[in-house]
ZALO-968862 format. One record per residue (C-alpha): residue number from 1; residue in three letters; chain; z, y, x. Coordinates in steps of 0.2 Angstrom, whole numbers. Layout:
N
  resi  resn  chain      Z      Y      X
   NUM   ALA      A      Z      Y      X
...
***
This chain:
136
  resi  resn  chain      Z      Y      X
     1   UNK      A   -575   -172    176
     2   UNK      A   -576   -173    157
     3   UNK      A   -573   -159    145
     4   UNK      A   -572   -154    127
     5   UNK      A   -579   -138    121
     6   UNK      A   -572   -129    106
     7   UNK      A   -576   -112     98
     8   UNK      A   -564   -102     87
     9   UNK      A   -568    -85     79
    10   UNK      A   -558    -71     87
    11   UNK      A   -550    -59     75
    12   UNK      A   -550    -40     77
    13   UNK      A   -531    -40     80
    14   UNK      A   -532    -52     95
    15   UNK      A   -546    -41    103
    16   UNK      A   -534    -26    101
    17   UNK      A   -520    -36    109
    18   UNK      A   -530    -40    125
    19   UNK      A   -528    -22    132
    20   UNK      A   -533    -18    150
    21   UNK      A   -519    -27    160
    22   UNK      A   -525    -42    168
    23   UNK      A   -507    -51    167
    24   UNK      A   -506    -47    148
    25   UNK      A   -524    -54    146
    26   UNK      A   -519    -70    156
    27   UNK      A   -503    -72    146
    28   UNK      A   -513    -72    130
    29   UNK      A   -526    -84    137
    30   UNK      A   -511    -96    142
    31   UNK      A   -504    -95    124
    32   UNK      A   -521    -99    116
    33   UNK      A   -523   -114    128
    34   UNK      A   -505   -119    124
    35   UNK      A   -508   -119    105
    36   UNK      A   -525   -128    107
    37   UNK      A   -516   -142    118
    38   UNK      A   -502   -144    105
    39   UNK      A   -515   -146     91
    40   UNK      A   -524   -159    102
    41   UNK      A   -508   -169    103
    42   UNK      A   -500   -163    120
    43   UNK      A   -482   -160    122
    44   UNK      A   -478   -144    132
    45   UNK      A   -464   -148    144
    46   UNK      A   -464   -133    155
    47   UNK      A   -473   -116    156
    48   UNK      A   -476   -107    172
    49   UNK      A   -467   -120    183
    50   UNK      A   -465   -113    201
    51   UNK      A   -462   -120    218
    52   UNK      A   -461   -106    230
    53   UNK      A   -477    -96    228
    54   UNK      A   -486   -110    219
    55   UNK      A   -487   -112    201
    56   UNK      A   -492   -124    187
    57   UNK      A   -497   -115    172
    58   UNK      A   -493   -129    159
    59   UNK      A   -484   -145    163
    60   UNK      A   -488   -157    148
    61   UNK      A   -487   -175    142
    62   UNK      A   -501   -183    133
    63   UNK      A   -494   -200    127
    64   UNK      A   -488   -208    143
    65   UNK      A   -498   -197    155
    66   UNK      A   -491   -181    164
    67   UNK      A   -504   -168    164
    68   UNK      A   -504   -152    175
    69   UNK      A   -514   -139    167
    70   UNK      A   -522   -124    175
    71   UNK      A   -527   -110    163
    72   UNK      A   -542    -99    167
    73   UNK      A   -548    -84    156
    74   UNK      A   -563    -73    157
    75   UNK      A   -567    -58    146
    76   UNK      A   -583    -49    141
    77   UNK      A   -601    -51    148
    78   UNK      A   -606    -54    166
    79   UNK      A   -593    -66    171
    80   UNK      A   -595    -83    179
    81   UNK      A   -587    -98    170
    82   UNK      A   -568    -98    173
    83   UNK      A   -566   -116    178
    84   UNK      A   -577   -112    194
    85   UNK      A   -563   -101    200
    86   UNK      A   -552   -116    204
    87   UNK      A   -559   -118    221
    88   UNK      A   -553   -130    235
    89   UNK      A   -539   -119    240
    90   UNK      A   -532   -117    223
    91   UNK      A   -534   -136    220
    92   UNK      A   -524   -139    236
    93   UNK      A   -510   -127    230
    94   UNK      A   -510   -135    213
    95   UNK      A   -509   -153    221
    96   UNK      A   -494   -147    232
    97   UNK      A   -485   -139    217
    98   UNK      A   -488   -155    207
    99   UNK      A   -481   -166    221
   100   UNK      A   -466   -154    222
   101   UNK      A   -464   -157    203
   102   UNK      A   -465   -176    205
   103   UNK      A   -452   -176    219
   104   UNK      A   -440   -164    210
   105   UNK      A   -440   -174    193
   106   UNK      A   -443   -191    201
   107   UNK      A   -459   -193    191
   108   UNK      A   -469   -209    192
   109   UNK      A   -484   -215    182
   110   UNK      A   -501   -208    177
   111   UNK      A   -503   -190    182
   112   UNK      A   -518   -179    179
   113   UNK      A   -525   -162    183
   114   UNK      A   -534   -153    169
   115   UNK      A   -541   -136    167
   116   UNK      A   -542   -126    151
   117   UNK      A   -554   -112    151
   118   UNK      A   -553    -98    138
   119   UNK      A   -568    -86    137
   120   UNK      A   -568    -71    126
   121   UNK      A   -584    -63    121
   122   UNK      A   -591    -53    107
   123   UNK      A   -595    -68     96
   124   UNK      A   -577    -74     97
   125   UNK      A   -568    -85    109
   126   UNK      A   -572   -102    117
   127   UNK      A   -560   -115    123
   128   UNK      A   -566   -128    136
   129   UNK      A   -554   -142    141
   130   UNK      A   -559   -151    158
   131   UNK      A   -549   -167    159
   132   UNK      A   -547   -175    177
   133   UNK      A   -554   -159    184
   134   UNK      A   -549   -163    201
   135   UNK      A   -540   -177    210
   136   UNK      A   -521   -174    213
***
């Protein structure tokens, strides 16, 4: 698993927007990850693609590759690294959703599973991109 690690300052306005609702916080983290991926040359094809109860946060293209991205966020002190929460069961669900996507859209070619972790802390926010995070 390889990753890139990027830090951006967090503005006071963004801290106020975080609120206490977990879904709202997750949505903000997904938007930040999406913006970062676009700046990194990715094309966002779908957001929150669902197959039954399974979901792919972001379906992207990077050059000729299809990339299924799981976004994980953490806030404040005392947390573990967000990418660690993509356990074996979550990986299995993501693989199943990815296979459903490939069948539905008749996708062939290079496919990759990435994780983008967004961590908010008092000094700002940190974005970590784990390419080929797990086999799909």
